[in-house]
C-alpha distance (Angstrom), angle and dihedral (degrees) to the residues before:
residue distance angle dihedral
X1 . . .
X2 3.80 . .
X3 3.80 91.3 .
X4 3.82 90.0 50.7
X5 3.81 90.5 53.1
X6 3.80 90.8 48.1
X7 3.81 90.6 50.4
X8 3.82 90.9 52.0
X9 3.83 91.4 47.9
X10 3.80 92.2 49.6
X11 3.82 91.4 46.9
X12 3.82 91.4 49.1
X13 3.81 92.3 48.1
X14 3.81 91.9 49.3
X15 3.80 91.8 47.7
X16 3.80 91.8 52.2
X17 3.81 92.8 44.4
X18 3.80 91.8 56.9
X19 3.80 98.0 41.6
X20 3.80 113.6 112.2
X21 3.78 117.6 -129.2
X22 3.81 110.2 -85.2
X23 3.81 110.2 -79.3
X24 3.78 92.4 -142.3
X25 3.81 93.3 55.8
X26 3.77 112.1 114.4
X27 3.79 119.5 -125.6
X28 3.78 127.1 -140.6
X29 3.82 108.4 -139.7
X30 3.78 116.6 -161.1
X31 3.80 101.8 -149.3
X32 3.80 106.1 -124.1
X33 3.83 90.4 10.7
X34 3.82 109.2 -125.0
X35 3.85 92.3 -7.6
X36 3.79 92.4 61.6
X37 3.81 126.2 -164.3
X38 3.79 102.3 -27.2
X39 3.79 145.3 125.1
X40 3.80 120.2 -84.2
X41 3.81 97.1 38.2
X42 3.82 127.3 116.5
X43 3.82 102.6 -128.5
X44 3.79 92.5 172.6
X45 3.81 91.0 60.6
X46 3.81 90.4 42.6
X47 3.82 93.1 53.6
X48 3.82 91.6 49.0
X49 3.81 89.8 61.8
X50 3.80 93.3 55.1
X51 3.77 135.5 72.5
X52 3.80 111.7 -143.9
X53 3.79 119.4 -163.6
X54 3.77 136.9 179.0
X55 3.81 108.9 -76.7
X56 3.81 95.6 30.5
X57 3.80 120.2 122.2
X58 3.80 129.1 -136.0
X59 3.80 115.1 -147.5
X60 3.80 116.9 -160.6
X61 3.82 109.4 -162.4
X62 3.80 118.3 -173.0
X63 3.78 144.1 132.7
X64 3.76 108.6 -86.4
X65 3.02 132.5 -116.4
X66 3.82 87.7 24.7
X67 3.81 93.6 75.5
X68 3.80 143.9 16.1
X69 3.78 137.4 -160.1
X70 3.80 119.5 -132.3
X71 3.80 125.7 174.9
X72 3.80 109.5 -140.6
X73 3.80 140.7 171.6
X74 3.80 123.1 -93.2
X75 3.80 91.2 -102.1
X76 3.82 92.2 49.9
X77 3.81 89.1 47.2
X78 3.82 91.1 56.5
X79 3.80 93.2 49.1
X80 3.82 96.3 34.7
X81 3.80 90.6 -124.0
X82 3.80 124.6 156.2
X83 3.81 113.2 -146.9
X84 3.79 115.9 -128.8
X85 3.82 92.7 -117.9
X86 3.83 96.1 43.7
X87 3.79 118.9 131.0
X88 3.81 108.4 -122.2
X89 3.81 116.1 -152.4
X90 3.79 113.6 -150.4
X91 3.82 110.4 163.0
X92 3.81 98.2 102.9
X93 3.81 88.6 -127.5
X94 3.79 99.6 62.3
X95 3.80 118.2 168.2
X96 3.79 124.9 -160.9
X97 3.80 120.6 -173.2
X98 3.79 114.8 -145.6
X99 3.80 97.7 -134.2
X100 3.80 100.9 169.4
X101 3.79 140.2 27.1
X102 3.79 118.4 -98.4
X103 3.77 141.7 69.8
X104 3.83 123.1 -45.1
X105 3.80 129.8 -174.8
X106 3.81 129.2 -156.2
X107 3.81 130.4 -175.3
X108 3.79 140.0 175.6
X109 3.80 108.7 -116.4
X110 3.82 96.9 -161.3
X111 3.80 113.6 114.1
X112 3.82 113.0 -57.0
X113 3.81 94.2 -26.5
X114 3.81 93.3 118.9
X115 3.81 91.8 48.6
X116 3.81 87.2 51.1
X117 3.81 91.7 57.3
X118 3.78 103.9 -88.0
X119 3.79 94.9 136.7
X120 3.79 136.0 94.0
X121 3.79 136.8 -160.0
X122 3.80 116.1 -149.8
X123 3.82 122.9 -162.3
X124 3.81 108.0 -157.1
X125 3.79 118.3 -157.3
X126 3.79 125.9 -154.6
X127 3.82 111.8 -113.3
X128 3.82 90.6 -105.8
X129 3.81 92.0 52.8
X130 3.79 91.8 48.7
X131 3.82 91.1 51.1
X132 3.82 92.1 48.1
X133 3.81 92.9 52.6
X134 3.80 123.9 116.4
X135 3.80 91.9 -77.2
X136 3.80 129.5 37.0
X137 3.80 88.7 -151.6
X138 3.81 111.3 85.4
X139 3.80 119.9 -127.2
X140 3.79 115.9 -92.9
X141 3.80 115.9 -87.3
X142 3.78 113.0 -88.6
X143 3.79 99.9 -143.9
X144 3.79 134.5 52.3
X145 3.81 90.2 -118.2
X146 3.81 91.6 52.8
X147 3.81 91.3 48.7
X148 3.81 90.9 52.1
X149 3.80 89.8 47.7
X150 3.83 91.6 51.5
X151 3.82 92.5 48.5
X152 3.79 91.1 48.1
X153 3.81 91.0 51.6
X154 3.81 90.9 51.2
X155 3.82 91.3 48.4
X156 3.80 91.0 50.9
X157 3.82 89.8 51.1
X158 3.80 91.2 50.0
X159 3.80 93.6 49.2
X160 3.81 90.9 46.5
X161 3.80 91.2 51.7
X162 3.80 92.4 49.6
X163 3.81 92.4 47.8
X164 3.79 90.8 48.4
X165 3.82 90.7 50.4
X166 3.82 92.5 49.5
X167 3.82 92.8 47.3
X168 3.80 91.6 50.5
X169 3.79 90.8 58.5
């Protein structure tokens, strides 16, 4: 009986160890990673290394009042124009939830910052599209908080599996 319990515990631990992070889990993307929302950073290259899906959050971190975040149309993105009725985010810790699939554009409206490259285009995938991508394993979290959240979720799964195995026997 003891060897049967040990076998179940080992099987449960192995199953949890090889489980990918949940596909439906939202990711918090720090725009510009540890550099934040600033001048002199290639946001186009940064965005190409990420997979954005519905439910994810963009976090724009910057020193206010040095910068802003404005969501604009594709045409305004190309010309670095801020529409009259645009909502301008100015907290320095702005969060934008990606609530639907499609393309989104963000610029800094301070001075010539946008013209100097402080703008980013985000292509948001539906959850199904993200899961059907080239890899079933999601990309690693892009912020320290997201990494902690992912590790915590895996630990909870492991503990749940062990408890379930012990209760069964």
